[in-house]
N, C-alpha and C positions, 0 to 999 in steps of 0.2 A: 827816046831812049831804047836799048836793045838789052836784053838780058845776057848775063854770062854764066857759064857753068859755075863759077865761083859764088855769084850771089844766088844761086839757087841752094846752097848748102845751108845747114843750119848756123845760128849765129855762132855757135862755138867752134865751127869749122871754117869760117869766113875770114877774110883779110886778104884775099889776093887782089891786087891792083888792077887797074885797066888793063896793064899789060901782061896780067897772069901771075905777077908776084904777090905773096902774103901783104896784108896791110895790118899790123897788129894795132896800129893806132885806131883803126876804125873799130876792132873788137874791143878794145879797152874803152871807147866812147860808149859803145851800146850797154857793156856791163855796168858801166857808171852810171848811165840813164836808168837802167833797171832797178839798181840799188836806191837810187833817189826816189824811184816811184814805189818802191817798197816802203821805205820810211814814210813817205806821204801817206801810204795806204793805212800804215798803223797808226798814223797821226789822225788819219780821218776817223778810223774805227774808235780811238781813245775818245775822240770828241763825241761819238756818237753815245758811247758809255756814259760818259759824263751827263750827256742830256737826259740819258735814262735815269742817272742817279740823282738827277736834280729833279724830274718827274716825281721819283719815289719820295725823295726827301719832303718836297713841297707837298706832294698828296698825303704824307702821313702828318705834316704840320697842320694842313688845313684839316685833315679828318680829327685831329686832336682839338682844333680850334672849334670845330663844329659840334662835336659829340660829346665833349668833356662837360660842356655846361647842361646839355640836355641829360646825360646819363647820370651827372652828380646830383642834379636837383630834381630830376624826374624819375631816377632810378629805374632806367628803362628795363624791361624784361628781357630775357635771353632771346626769344624769338626775335624782337625788334633790333637787338645788337648784332644778332646773326644777320639779319636782312641788309644792316648797314654795312657791316663787313663784306658781306657778298657784293653790295653796290661799290664799296671801295676798291675791292679786288677787281671788279668789272672794268670800271673806268681805268685804274692803272694799267690794267691789261691791254685794254683797248688803246690807250695812249702810248704804251710801251711799243705795241706791235706797230702803230703809226709811225712813231719816231725812232725806234732803235731796231726791233727785229726786222722790219723789212728792209732798212737800209743796210744792216748788217747780213742779211741774205742776198742782197743785190750783189752781182759779181763785178767789182769794180776793176777792171783791166788796167793795163797801163796806158792805153789809148785815151780812155777817159780821163786819167790822171793828166795827161799830157795838154789835153784840150784845157782842163781846169787852169793848169800852169800858164798856158799861152793866153788865157783870158786875163790873167793878172800880170802877165809880163808882156806888154804890147811889142818890145824890140824884137822879141822871138820870132813874132810872125807866125809861120806855121811849121818852124823847122821841126819840132819836138813830135808832132803828129806825121810831118813828112816822113822824117828819120825811122819813125816806128813802122810806118806803113811799108818803107823800103826795106827794113829789116824782115817784116813779115812776108813780103813778096819774095824776097831772096830765098826766106827759109822754107817757102812752100813752093819754090821751083816756078814762081810766076812772073818772073823778072825779064825773061827773054822779049827782045824786041825794045826794051825799054833803054833809055839812054843811062848807060852805066856812068858815064863820065858826070852827067848831071847828079847821079846819086852819089857819086863820090864826092862831088864838090859840095853836096849839102851836108852830108856826114861829117867831112873835113872841117866845115866851119862851125860844126856844132858845138866841140869844146869850147871854144873861145866864147860862144853864146851862153853856153852853161855856165861859165866861170862867174858871171854876173846875175846868175838866176837865183831867187829863194823859193824854194819848192814849197815851204811852209807858208808862203804867202798866198798859195792859192786855196789855203783853208780860211772860213770865216770865223776869224779869231774873236771878233766881236760876239759871236753867236756861243762861241765855246767859254768865252770869258763870262757870258750871261749864265750860261748852263752851270758854270763853275760858282757863280754868285749865288743863283738859285739854290744849288745843292748846298753849299756851305751856310747859307742862311737857313735852310730848312734843318740841316744837322745840327747847327749852333743853336736854332730855337729848340729843338727837341733835347739838345743836351742841357742847355740852360734849363728848360722846364723839369729835365728829370733831376737836375741836381738842386734845384731850389724848390721844388715842390714834392713832397713825400709821397703825394697820392699818385704820382704818374705810373709809378708800378701797378698799382691796383687798376688805374684807368687802361693800362696796356693789357693787364690779364683779362678785364672785363671785355673790353671792346676790340681787342685783338685775338685773344685766345679764348674768348666766351666764358671766362671762368664765373661762377656763381657766387663768388665773394662779395659780400655786400659792401657798400661805401661806409665808412665811418658815420655814425649818427649822433646827434647830442642826446638823443634817447635811446638807449639800449634795452630791448625787451627780451626777456628770456622766460620761456614756458617751463616751469618747475616740473621734473619729471619725464620731460619728452627727451627721446633718444633717436636720433636720426630723422628728426621730423617725424616722429610717431608717438603716440600715448598708447598704452595698452590699458583697456578697461573692462572690466567683469561685466558681462551681459546682464542687463537689469538693473545694475548699479547706478546710483547717481554719479555723474562726472563733474567734479569741481575742478574748473580750470584757475590755476595759480600763476600769475605773471608777475615776475620782478621786474621794477624799473630802476635802471641805473643812470646816472649822469644827470639830465634835466628831467626830473619827474613831472610828467604831464598832469594837468588837474583831472583828466578823465581818460579812460580807455575804453575802448569799443570791441565787442568781438563780433565778427561776422561769421556765420557758419552755414553749412549746405549738409543735408542728410541724404542718404543714399536714395531715398524714395524721392528726392527732389525738393523738399522743404527746404527753404532758404529763410535767412533772417538777420536781424544786426542789433545787438542789445548793449547798453552800458553796463560796465562792470563795476563793481562795489569796492570801496577801499576804506579800511579802518583809519581813522585820523592818526597822522604822523607815520604811517607805514608806507613803504615802497611797493607793497604786495597787493594786487588787484585780483578780485575773484569773481567767478560765475559759475553757477551750477546748473547742470542739464538733469532735470530728474529723470530717472529711470532710463537710461538709454538702451534701446533695443535694435538699434540699427547703425552700420558703419557710417561715419561723419567726417567733415573735415571743418577745420575753423582756423582762423586768423586774427589775431589781436593788434590793435594800432592805437596809436594816440602820440600827439606831438610829431615829431619825424620818425619816431620808431615804429617798427613793425616787426612781428615775430616771424614773418613768413607763414606759408600753409602748413598746418600741422594735421597728420592724420589721425584718426582715431580708430583702432583695431579692438574689435570685441572679440573677447574669448570668454569660454565657459568656465566657471570655477570648479576645482576637482570635487567630486562628490564621492561618498563612500558607499557603497553597497555591500551585500552580504555581511554587514555589520552585526558582531555578535559580541556580548559581554558575559563575562563568567566571574563569579564569586569564589574565591577560595579561602574559606574561614580559618581561623587560628587552629592550630593542631590540637589544642585541648578540648574543643568544641566536638571533636570526633564526627565531623559532618564532612561528607564528600562535596566537591565543587557542584555548584548550582548555577544553571544558565538564567540570566535575566530574560524576562519574556519581552518579544518585540514592542508590546504595548505599553510596557512599564516605563514611566517617567522619573520615578523616585524610588531609591532603595536605601534601607537603613542597615548598617553593617556594624559589627564591633570593630573596635581598635585592633589593628592587627590583620585585617582582612585585605588580601590581595585582589586586584581587579585587573582582569585578563581582558584584552580586547583583540579582534581579528577583523580584518575587512579587506575589500578590494576597492581601489580608487578608480576614477573614470578617466584619469589622466596620469602620464608618466610623473613622478615625484622626485623630489631634490631633498626633501627634509620632512619628517612626521615625527610628532610628540602626541603624547597623552598627557592631558593637563587637568589639573583640579582648580578651577577658577584661575587665578594668575599666580599663586603661590607655590604649587607644586608641579613639576614637570619631570617626565621619564621619556627618553628617546624611544621611538618604535623602530623595529627592523623592518627595511624596505626589501623586498624580494628583488631577485635578478630581473624580473619584469617591470621593476620600478613602479609596481602597480600594488601588489599584495603588500600589506603591512600587519604586524603583529608585535605585541609587547604587553607590558603590565606595569601596575604602580601600585605603591602601598600607601594610600592616602593618611595622612595624619589629621586632618581637619575636613570639616564638610565643606561641600562646595559643588560646583558645577564641572562635572566631567565631560569632557569631549575630546575629539582627536582633532589636532591641529595639522594641517598639511600646506605645504609649499609645493607647487608644481613648477614645471620648466618655464613657466611664463612669470614666475614670481608671485603668483597669487595664491591667496590662502583659501580654505575650505568654503564653500558656500553653505547656506542654511542646510543643516542635517540634524541627527538625531544628539539630543543632548540629555544626558541622564544626571539627575540630582543624586549625590550620594551624601547621605547623613551618617558621619561617622560618630559614634557614641560609644562611651563606655559600657561594658557588658555590666548592667545592673542587676541588683538582688531581685528576685521576683516580687510581686505585689499580689497581696491577698486582700479580697473585700468579702466580709461575711455579714449574714443578717439573720438573726432568729425568727423562726417561723413556728407559731402554734404552742409555745410556750410562755410561761413568765418566769419570775425569779424562783418561783415553789414548784417543786416536782415529786413524785412519788419514785419509790424504788423501782416501778415497773415503767416508767417513762420511756417515751420512744423521743429522743431529741433530734429534731430536724433543723438543719443551718443550710442557708442559700449560700453558695460559695462560689466566687469568680476569683480563679488564680491565673495569674498571667505574668509571662516573661518576654523579654524583648528578644531573646534568641533560642528559648526552649527550656522547658522544665525538664529536670532530671528525676527529682523525687517529689512526691507529694503525700503527706500524711495526716491522719486525724489523730490526735493525741487526747487521752483523758487521764484524769487523776480523782482520788477520792481521799478526804481527810475530815477530821473533826474540825478543822480551823476553816474560817471564812476566807483566809487569805492563801488559799490553795494555788489561785490562779495568779497571784501577784507576788508572793513571796519568793526568793530566790532560795531560801534554806527549803523549800518544798519541791523545786524542780525535779528532785530524783524521782519523784512518786509518779510522773507522767509516763504513760505506756501507749502504745500503738492501739487504736481501735481495729477491730476485726471486721468493720463495716464493709459491706459488697457494694456500696455505691462508689468507692474509688476503684473498682475493677474497671471501670471504663477509662481511667485515665492511661494516656500512652506517653511514655518518656520520649522528649524530643519535641512534643507539642508546644505551641506557646501559649494556649489558652485551654482552661478547663472550667466549665460552669454548669452548676445543676444543684440538685437538693442532696445533701449528705446526711444520712441518720446515723446516730449512734444509739443502739437499743439496749437499755439497762436489764430488761427482762430475763435474757440468757443469763445474766450474772446472780439471778436470784435463786438461792439454793431451795428456800422454804417458801414457796409463794403464799401458802397458807397463812405464814406468820411472818410478815416483811420486818419485824423488829427483831427476828431470832438473831443472836450472835454469828450463826453461821453465814448469814448474808453479808456480802462485803459492802454493799452500800444498804444503809439503815436509815430510818427517819433519826434526824439529829445530825447527819453527817453533811459534807459539802461536796458537790461533783462540780469539776472543772473542765472545760473542752477547749481546745485551740488547734488550730492547723498550723503546719510547717511544710514549708516549700523549699526546694534548693535548685539552682542550675547546674550546668556542667562546667562552669569556670572554676579550674583548680590551677590556674597559672601561679606561677611564683611571686607575682606582684599583688596577687590579691591579698587583703589584709587578713586572710585566715578563713576557716571554714564559715564562720558566721557572717563574714563579709558578702558573700553570695547565697545566704539563705535569708529566708523571711518567715516570720510567725505572726499569725493573727492575735487579735486581743482575745483573752480568754473570756469565756462565758461562764460564770460561776453560778451554781443553782443549790438552793437549800433544800434538802431531802426531808419532806414531812409525811406524815401519815396520810392515808385517802380521806379520812375524815376530816384532817386539817384543811387540806386542799379544798375539800368540797365546802367546807364553811366559807372558805375565801370566795369560791367561785359563787356560791349562793349569795353571798354579799355583793358582789359586782353584779350579779343578776338583778338583784333588788333595786340597786342604783340604776341601772339602765332602763329597768321597767319603769320608775318612778319618772326618769326623764322623758320617756315615751309617753306617760300619761299625762304630762305636761304639754308635749306637742298634740296629744289627741285633743285635750281640752281646748287648746287655742284653735285647732281645725273645726271644731264643734262649733265654736263660738263665731268663727269667720263665715261658716256656713249658715248659721242663722241670721248673721247681720246682712250676708250678701242676699239671702232669699227675700229680706224685708225692704231692699233698696229700691228707690224709685228709678224711672228711666233718667240715665245720663243725658238725655236730650230734653229734659225739662227746662223751661225757660228760667232764666234770672239765677239768683244765687243758689237755688236748691241744685240746679242742674250742674253747677261749678262744683259745690260740696260733693255731690254723687261721683262726679268725674275725679275729684282727689281722692275720695274714698277708695273707688274701684283701683286707682294706681296703686294705693297704699296695699290693698289687698293682694294685688298680683305680686307685688316685691315681697310680701309676707310669705306667700306660698313658695316662692323660689328660696327664701332664707328658711322656712320649715324642711324643704326638700333636703337641703345640706344637713340639717340636723338629724333628719331621719337617716340619711346615708351614713353618717357618723354612728350614729346608734347601731345600725345593721353591722357596721365594720367592728366595733368593738365587741358586739354579742358574739359575732362569728368566731373572734379570738377565744372567748370563754368557751364556746363549744369545741374549738381546735384543742384546748387545753384538757378537755374532758376525754377527748379521743385519744390525745397523745399521752395522757397520763394513765389511760386505761381504767377510769375510775367509773365508767357507764355500765359495768356488768349488771348492775342491779335495776337497770332501766331498760334492757334489751340490747346492750352492747353498742358498738360502733354504728351498727345501722340505723338503730332508734335515733341516735344523735343527728345521724346525717339527715334523717327525716325532719327532725326539728329544724336542722339548718335550712332545708327547703320551706318549711313552714314558717320561718320566722326571718332569717336572713336573707333569703333569696325574695322574699316578699317586699321587705323593707326597702331592699336594692331597686326592686321595679318600681316602688312607690317614689323612692328619691330621684331616680334616673328619668321616668318617664311619665308616670301619673300625675304627680305634683306638677312638674314643669308644664305638661300639658293643660292641667286645670288652670296656671297662671296664665297660658295663652288664651283659653277661653273667656277668662275674666277680662282680659285686655280687648278681646274681640268684642265683648259685651259693651265695653267702654266706649268703643269706636262706634258701634251700630247703634246701640239702644234697643235692639229688637228683642221683644219678649221671648222668642224662640232662642234666642243665643243665651238668655239669662237661664231658661228652663234646661238648657244643654250643660251650662256650667254647674247648675244646682245638682243635676243628676251625676255629674262627675264628681261633686263634693260628697255625695251620698255613697257613691262606690268606694271612694279613697277611705271614707270614715268606717265603712264596713269592713274593708281589709284591715285597716289599723285596729279595729276592734277584735278580728280574728287573731292578729299577731299579738294582741296584749293577752287575749285568752291563752294562748300558748306560752306565752312568757310567764304567766302566773302557775300555768299548770307546772312547767319545767322547774320553776321555784319550789313549789311543792313537793315534786319528786325529789329534787337534789336535797331537800331539806329531810325527808324522809330517808334517802339514802344515806346521807350524813349521819344520820342516828343509827341506821342500821350497820354501817361501819363501825362506829363507836361501839355498838353492842358487840360485832364480831371481835374488835381489837379486846374490848375488855374481857369477853368470854376467852380468848386465845391468852391472854395475860393471866386470867385465872386457872386456866387448865395448865399453863405453864407452871404457875406458882404451886398448884397442887400436885403436879408431877414433880417439883423438886423437892416438896416435903416428903412425897412418899418414898422417893429415892433416898432420901435422908435417913428416913426410918429403917429402910432396908439396910442400908450402909451400916447403920447403928447396930442393928440385930445381928447381921452377919460378922461384922467387925468384932462383937463381944465374943462370940462362940470361937471365934479363930485365936482370941487371946486365951481362953481357957484350955484349948488345945495345945497352944506353945506352952503353957505353965506344966501341963501333965507331960510334955515331952521332956521338959527339963528335969522333973522329978526322976 
């Protein structure tokens, strides 16, 4: 075969016959062949894609069959599911590369297709491949020297051969059909499962998209108060986990936990009978932790515990603003005070700085009264006030940005009380019910008010009636005393205490004659004293001035002459002396008996009797000591009355009486408090030891006590004698004063009579 210039042209320009004329039939034959190859090439690619679809569909179907039971019942964790997805993608990719990507990337030219067609169409022989090779050689100009006639012969016979050739028969239809079958089965299986099984979508999200959505459980467990799998707990507080179980409630739930420090554990949760809620408490959580509750097929998932500090209030300051009528400025509550008592109407103001930004703050009194606090622009500084109506625990309640309330801080107990009237407590000292016109009346006073006294006065009155202190008709006779003992009182103070004296001596006009009419207080009259105090509550709702005032009971005294008082005191001295003589007689008898007692260590019944008698003597000494103290106390009252009534002028004045107090009262006090109790102890010591030395020591103490008692008795008897003489002296003076006054009145009457008669004669002469 020789090549011709015509065959060296591209196929689009070929067609010359062997004689050089164009051959359109040859060109049409080649074009038809190329079109048939293109169709076959597309069919091949579609078959490859179908096989790829079959691989994907069957891979997904097999992946579902393998992973669904494992994930549904074992609830695979996300990392495991991610690994399986990667394995699936890897296997599918490898298979698709082998069966699809590489074939699709392979350059499948017409000659390859021609060979495939010839293999399935034996009558063709090698005509297709030969024709394509002739075309390529002519197109590339490599046909020179070849037999052009042979080429034309081959090409001319090609249309007839192609008429009976089915190009699709070159494809492996069984393989394509198998791929379609596999693909349809896989897709149909997945579609059927998706339509019949509601959980298919969840499987796809979990095992293809790696969603964290859980499979439905027969038991659903929910941690109460958890947000985004997190629980916020104040540092140091107890953490009580509460888990609600829905659906099938398991018999028990367990909680597993791990602390930040590495401590791990698992415990059973508690459940109240009939409830669906389970609880478990971690006491005093101080470090971050994680926990998970599980039971049945339910699980809560891991919950983080985030620790936060509760808000604390620093620079906390409380101020009390009292009602206006009290005329008191604001008072700051001390930092160490835990309780304050305020009158109703007092406003309590608080300021402070929170340790964390706040969303809300209130000032509360217990749980009954609340007032909002103002939060500053920095969301930390708070201030505000409340007007409490009832007593309670005052505290600042804060809510921070974590939703936590205030931690342990200062609490102030506020006692809200009505402003009560003052309280007066009085006690008469050194006087009895009878006084002289020169008496100095001393009263121990304790005046107190809950929120401050405004006035405190001593009032006194004199009248001929003994009802001066109780009769409302005589109230107008009371007047303020000019005692200087109340000069120490300060308005606004809540307490005044001390001795307050009202002296009658400055009121005496004629001290030499206390019965003189010129004296406002004379024997036979009655004197009454009382205290009156008021606070500063003048509010409109008060029941009146008396509602906020207080007055003490009245002390009423009968005014007597000095002689009458001395006779009364002398009588009481005699009674006390006789009582003391009996004590002295008993002490003397005890001393004599004690000195004659045998040793308590004597054998037999004698020792037992001595023991019993010594115990009796010791008890008797203690009893006698109390009687001595009582005698000394009452004797001291008698001497105080002599001093306060100023009736001791005839025996040396107050100094002499005070010396007698030392000689009598102080000695009795020493006897009763120390000497006689010590003697009882020595008797008891002899009872225990039986030593003669202890008996002699106790006997000597007996003698010393008796000597002191005799000296006291001598002073008592001396004072009685002096008092009796002084009484007689006062009587003489009084009688003398009365006689002198009577004589003076008679002489004055005589003078008036004489001078009165002379004046009448003079008037008669003037008329004439």
